[in-house]
N, C-alpha and C positions, 0 to 999 in steps of 0.2 A: 248174106242170105236174108238177114232181117230187113235190110233196106229194100230188097226186091219184093218181099212180102208186103211191107208197108206201102210201097209205091203202087202196088196193084189194088189197094183198097180205095174205093171211090169216097171222096169227102173226108179223107183223113187229115187234110191240111187245116181243118177248123179246130182240131183238138189242142194244138200248141197255143193258138190264139185264145181259145176259151180258157185254158189253164192260166195263161198270163193275166187275163182279165179278172178271173176269180182271185188270183193271188194279189193283184193290185187292189181289188175291192176290200179284201181282208186287211191288208196293210193300211190302207187309207182309213178304214173304220177304226182300227186300233189307234192311229195317230189322232183321229178326231175325238175319240173317247178320252185319250190322254190330254188333249188340248183343252177340253171342256171341263175337266175336273177342277174343283176348287183348290186354290193354292194352299189354303190352310190344311185341307185334307192331305195333299201331297206332302206337306211339311210334317204333319202328324205321322203319316205312314213311314216317312224316311227316318224319323226319330225312334220308332218302335224297337229296332234291334239294340238301341243304346240304352233303353230304359231298363231298370232293374226289376220292376214289377212284372 
């Protein structure tokens, strides 16, 4: 029943493509931010749980 309703809507095929594009943009932005971080900052943040202070 749901597939019949969805197939009757004009232009519905763009939404899965749009969702994929948005998801990929968010993922690539996160990878870009992680890649650009300073290596010393990443090392400092990774050692924070091990510090006693």
